[in-house]
C-alpha positions, 0 to 999 in steps of 0.5 A: 579473539585476536589472531596472530600470523606466523610471519609476525613477531614471536608470541605465545598463542593459545593452546587450549580453550575450556569452560570452568565454573570458578577458579577452584575448578579451573585447571592449573595452567589455564587463565580464567576470564572473570570480567568482560572488557566493559568491566561486568562479570563474564559469567555466561549464566547471569540472572536473579538467584543464579548461584552457579555459572561458567566462564571461559578459560584458556591456556598458552602452555605448549607442552601439548604440541598444538595451538588454537588456529580458529574458534567458532560458535555454532548452533546445536543443529549445525554440523560440526565443521571439519577439523574442529572439536568442542572445548572441554568442560571443567565444571562443578557437579550439577552444572551444565553448559548451554547446548544451543550455542556451542564453542568449538576450536580447531587445533593445529600442530605447532610446527605447521601452523600459519595462523593462531589465536593470541587472546580472547576478550569477552564483551557485554551486550553492547557487542563492541568489536575491539580493534585488532580483534575478530568478533566471535558469534553472530554479527548484529544485523539491523531488523527490517522494518515494514512500512505500512500503507499509510506511511507510503501514502504520506507525501509533502507534494500537493495532490494534483487538481481533479481532471476535467469531465470527459466521456472517459471520467464523467459521472456514471450513467443512471442505471437502466431498468431500475427507476421507480414507478413514480419517477417513471410516471413523472418523467412521462408526464414531463415529456408530454408537456414539453411536446406542446411547449413552444417557448423554447425553440430547441425544445421537443414539439409535436411536429418533430418526426413528421416528414415535410413534403411539398404539394404536388401542384407546386412541384410541376416545373414550368415548361420553357421560359416564363414571361415577365407579364405573368408576374405582374398579377402576383401581389406581395402582401405585408406582414400586417395584411397577412396577420389581418387575413388570418387573424383568429380570436379563438372566441368559440373556444373561450366561450366554451371554456367559460361555460365549463367554468360556470357549470363547475362553479354552480355544481360546487355551490349546490353541493355546499348548500346541500351540506 
């Protein structure tokens, strides 16, 4: 609709707005809006097989003494604004106006009007707002789009490199008390074998945990000054002399082991001959 202020140049404002089914039911002083601004039919009930509908019409006859100062489109659940009224209907029998959206106008006496409606234009679904016109009805709003989790996670940046292993982000520790019986036996056997393994100096040996103490006769402190002549009887042996003195060939153990192997071979032969 086009709005005119009273201080502007003289112009004939609208004095009434109504619904009509066709030109035959339209009142004599009213103008029927048959086409939209886009060139389509201005029938508000359009569809396949629809024979009856209704159009908007308006009048500029000032004999009533009032002018239309505002037009609003309200829902059936909204209360009627103060000073407004529904527009009249000039319809054919068995024809009714859509009630969910109702058009109401505010009529003001001609002598006290400050703003009035000059024209009404109907547009199609394109909802184009014409210049110098005010849009009547709900303003088109963009529907909010929900962003899914996958789209939020999309990024052109490369993922950061993995953090180095630290006590805070290291691999999880194995569960305690949930080892199988076979695995527990294997670990116990491996530990017993490592106790006597001296190949690695850092490995666990049988001497780990045994306290070391010095023999009491070596703990006695000499009283007074030790004469230098007493050190002459001490003989320092070389490494080879020490190895020769304490050399042990393990002949007894090897002979016992050989006898055990010999007995095992004899028992195996006897069993084969019996079979």
